C-alpha positions as CSV (number, residue, x, y, z in Angstrom):
1,M,-0.1,-0.2,0.0
2,G,1.3,3.5,-0.6
3,D,2.0,6.3,1.5
4,K,-1.3,6.9,3.9
5,N,-1.0,10.8,3.2
6,S,-0.7,10.4,-0.4
7,Q,-3.5,11.9,-2.8
8,F,-4.6,9.6,-5.6
9,D,-5.4,11.0,-9.3
10,P,-8.7,9.7,-10.1
11,R,-7.9,9.4,-13.9
12,K,-5.5,6.2,-12.8
13,I,-7.9,5.2,-10.0
14,V,-10.0,1.7,-11.1
15,I,-11.8,0.6,-8.2
16,F,-13.1,-3.1,-8.2
17,F,-16.4,-4.2,-6.1
18,D,-17.2,-7.2,-4.8
19,F,-21.2,-8.0,-5.1
20,D,-22.6,-9.8,-2.5
21,N,-22.9,-8.9,1.3
22,T,-20.5,-5.9,-0.5
23,I,-22.5,-3.9,-2.5
24,A,-25.8,-6.3,-1.7
25,T,-26.2,-6.1,2.3
26,C,-26.5,-9.8,2.3
27,D,-25.5,-12.7,0.1
28,V,-28.5,-13.1,-2.5
29,F,-27.8,-16.6,-3.5
30,D,-27.1,-18.1,-0.4
31,N,-30.8,-16.3,0.6
32,M,-32.0,-18.0,-2.8
33,L,-31.0,-21.2,-1.4
34,L,-33.0,-21.0,1.7
35,L,-36.0,-19.8,0.2
36,F,-36.3,-22.1,-3.1
37,S,-34.5,-25.4,-2.1
38,R,-36.6,-28.4,-2.2
39,D,-34.6,-29.8,0.4
40,D,-31.3,-28.9,2.4
41,R,-28.9,-31.1,0.4
42,W,-27.6,-27.9,-0.3
43,V,-25.7,-27.6,3.3
44,E,-23.7,-30.0,2.5
45,L,-22.3,-28.5,-0.7
46,E,-21.9,-25.5,1.2
47,K,-19.9,-27.7,3.7
48,R,-17.7,-29.3,0.9
49,W,-17.3,-25.7,-0.6
50,R,-16.0,-23.8,2.8
51,S,-13.9,-26.8,3.5
52,G,-12.3,-26.8,-0.2
53,R,-13.1,-30.0,-0.9
54,I,-15.0,-28.5,-4.1
55,G,-14.8,-25.6,-6.0
56,S,-17.2,-22.8,-6.4
57,K,-18.7,-23.8,-9.8
58,T,-19.3,-27.4,-8.5
59,C,-20.9,-26.1,-5.2
60,L,-23.2,-23.6,-7.3
61,E,-24.2,-25.7,-10.2
62,G,-25.5,-28.5,-7.5
63,Q,-27.3,-26.2,-5.3
64,L,-28.6,-24.9,-8.7
65,R,-30.0,-28.0,-9.5
66,G,-31.7,-28.4,-6.1
67,M,-33.8,-25.4,-6.4
68,D,-37.6,-24.8,-7.6
69,L,-36.7,-22.1,-9.5
70,N,-38.4,-20.0,-12.5
71,K,-38.3,-16.7,-14.2
72,R,-41.1,-15.4,-12.4
73,S,-40.2,-16.8,-9.0
74,L,-36.7,-15.4,-9.6
75,D,-38.0,-11.8,-10.7
76,A,-40.2,-11.8,-7.7
77,Y,-37.6,-12.0,-5.4
78,L,-34.9,-10.1,-6.7
79,P,-36.1,-6.4,-6.0
80,K,-36.3,-7.1,-2.4
81,I,-33.0,-7.3,-2.0
82,K,-31.5,-4.5,-0.4
83,L,-27.8,-2.5,-1.2
84,D,-25.3,-0.7,1.1
85,P,-27.5,2.4,1.5
86,Y,-24.1,4.4,0.8
87,F,-23.4,2.8,-2.8
88,K,-25.6,5.1,-4.5
89,E,-24.4,8.2,-3.8
90,F,-20.7,6.4,-3.7
91,Y,-21.8,5.3,-7.1
92,R,-22.7,8.8,-8.3
93,F,-19.5,10.8,-6.6
94,L,-17.3,7.7,-8.6
95,R,-18.7,8.5,-12.1
96,H,-18.6,12.5,-11.5
97,K,-14.5,11.9,-10.7
98,K,-14.7,10.0,-14.0
99,I,-13.3,6.8,-11.7
100,K,-13.3,3.5,-13.2
101,I,-15.9,1.4,-11.6
102,V,-15.8,-2.5,-12.1
103,I,-18.0,-5.1,-9.9
104,L,-16.7,-8.5,-10.0
105,S,-18.9,-11.4,-8.7
106,D,-19.1,-15.1,-8.2
107,N,-22.7,-14.9,-8.5
108,F,-24.4,-14.8,-11.5
109,D,-25.0,-12.1,-14.4
110,Y,-29.1,-11.9,-14.3
111,I,-29.1,-11.7,-10.8
112,L,-26.7,-8.7,-10.2
113,N,-27.8,-6.8,-13.2
114,R,-31.9,-7.5,-12.2
115,V,-30.9,-5.9,-8.6
116,L,-28.7,-3.2,-9.8
117,K,-31.4,-2.1,-12.6
118,T,-34.0,-2.2,-9.6
119,N,-32.1,-0.1,-7.3
120,D,-31.2,2.4,-10.6
121,I,-27.5,1.9,-11.1
122,K,-27.1,2.8,-14.2
123,N,-24.3,1.4,-16.8
124,P,-22.7,-0.4,-14.5
125,K,-19.5,-2.8,-15.9
126,V,-20.3,-6.1,-14.3
127,F,-18.3,-9.4,-14.8
128,A,-19.7,-12.4,-13.2
129,N,-20.7,-16.4,-14.2
130,K,-23.8,-16.6,-16.8
131,L,-27.3,-17.4,-16.2
132,K,-30.4,-17.4,-18.4
133,F,-33.8,-18.9,-18.5
134,T,-34.6,-20.9,-21.9
135,R,-38.4,-21.9,-21.8
136,N,-38.4,-21.5,-18.2
137,R,-35.5,-23.8,-17.6
138,V,-32.1,-22.6,-16.1
139,T,-29.1,-22.6,-18.0
140,T,-25.9,-21.6,-17.0
141,D,-22.1,-20.6,-18.0
142,Y,-18.5,-19.8,-17.1
143,P,-16.9,-17.9,-19.4
144,F,-14.3,-16.3,-16.7
145,K,-13.6,-19.7,-15.5
146,N,-9.5,-20.5,-14.9
147,K,-9.4,-23.8,-16.4
148,D,-5.6,-24.0,-14.3
149,C,-7.8,-23.4,-11.1
150,Q,-11.1,-25.3,-9.1
151,I,-11.4,-22.9,-6.6
152,C,-13.5,-20.0,-8.1
153,A,-16.3,-20.1,-10.9
154,H,-15.1,-16.9,-11.7
155,C,-11.9,-15.7,-12.0
156,K,-11.8,-12.3,-10.7
157,T,-7.9,-11.9,-10.8
158,K,-8.1,-12.4,-14.4
159,N,-11.0,-9.7,-15.2
160,L,-9.0,-7.5,-12.6
161,L,-5.9,-7.5,-14.4
162,A,-7.6,-7.0,-18.0
163,E,-9.6,-4.0,-16.8
164,S,-6.6,-2.5,-15.0
165,P,-4.3,-0.3,-17.3
166,K,-0.6,0.1,-16.7
167,G,0.1,2.4,-14.4
168,S,-3.3,2.1,-12.8
169,I,-4.3,2.5,-9.2
170,I,-5.9,-0.4,-8.0
171,F,-8.7,-0.2,-5.3
172,Y,-10.8,-3.4,-4.4
173,V,-13.3,-3.5,-1.9
174,G,-14.6,-6.8,-1.0
175,D,-15.5,-9.5,2.1
176,G,-15.0,-13.0,1.0
177,A,-13.0,-16.4,-0.3
178,S,-13.4,-15.4,-4.0
179,D,-12.0,-11.8,-3.3
180,V,-8.6,-13.5,-2.0
181,C,-6.9,-14.0,-5.2
182,P,-8.2,-10.4,-6.8
183,A,-7.1,-8.4,-4.1
184,K,-3.7,-9.1,-3.7
185,Y,-2.9,-7.2,-7.1
186,A,-4.7,-4.1,-5.6
187,N,-2.7,-0.9,-4.1
188,V,-5.5,-0.4,-1.7
189,V,-7.6,-3.4,-0.6
190,F,-11.0,-2.6,1.7
191,A,-11.8,-5.8,3.3
192,K,-13.9,-7.4,5.9
193,D,-15.3,-10.7,7.2
194,S,-13.4,-13.5,5.8
195,L,-11.2,-11.3,3.3
196,L,-10.0,-9.2,6.6
197,R,-9.2,-12.1,8.6
198,H,-6.8,-13.7,5.5
199,F,-5.2,-10.5,5.2
200,K,-5.0,-9.9,8.8
201,D,-3.3,-13.4,9.2
202,S,-1.3,-12.9,6.4
203,K,-0.2,-9.8,7.4
204,L,-1.0,-7.8,4.4
205,D,-1.7,-4.2,4.2
206,Y,-5.4,-3.4,4.4
207,V,-8.5,-0.9,5.7
208,A,-11.1,-2.7,7.5
209,F,-14.6,-1.6,6.7
210,R,-18.0,-2.2,8.2
211,N,-20.0,-0.6,5.1
212,L,-19.4,1.6,2.0
213,K,-19.5,4.8,4.5
214,D,-16.0,4.0,5.6
215,V,-15.1,3.7,2.2
216,F,-16.6,6.6,0.4
217,I,-15.2,8.6,3.2
218,Y,-11.6,7.4,2.5
219,L,-12.0,7.8,-1.0
220,K,-13.4,11.5,-0.8
221,R,-10.3,12.3,1.3
222,K,-7.8,10.7,-1.0
223,V,-8.9,11.6,-4.4
224,K,-7.5,15.3,-6.0
């Protein structure tokens, strides 16, 4: 991490946000498991994923198969998702400063885009796994999977590097296991929950945050 008293040129900043439990106030997919799962088989998949015995793609696919899910029921559920109360104002500030904003998620694009649109977040740049409904049947795709890594369905690191021009000042805001790898490439990491514990245990630099108000205040002080 750079000098704590330094100011940053907004033209060089790229800020990456995780979605679940970062922009959204909950883990949207986890809530879907509670709402739509036909039985509790998803719990064992979750345990196997958390212990590292399976990757997130295997976990997501198994859990989706166990849901009674169709487009109508999902579309009825997603408008109920709340965003961090400071995200909209923060997003407007970043757009005003012409700071590049990228959202990276190991969730599904259909879910993110519906939630963001409902909350009037205009033209977000989103990278996530793909989900669509074909004749009311759920189909998925994982275009950002790293074939050499079985941990995450979406290799956030790959998209972070692709979206960060040479000389970028990279900010990363996240909370979970899928954020560990990409956050290591950032100049400034805002961390909470398991990402915070990982950075603390690994003695890596980070800025702890509780909600996006903390990140917003930090950026307002640091941007020229």
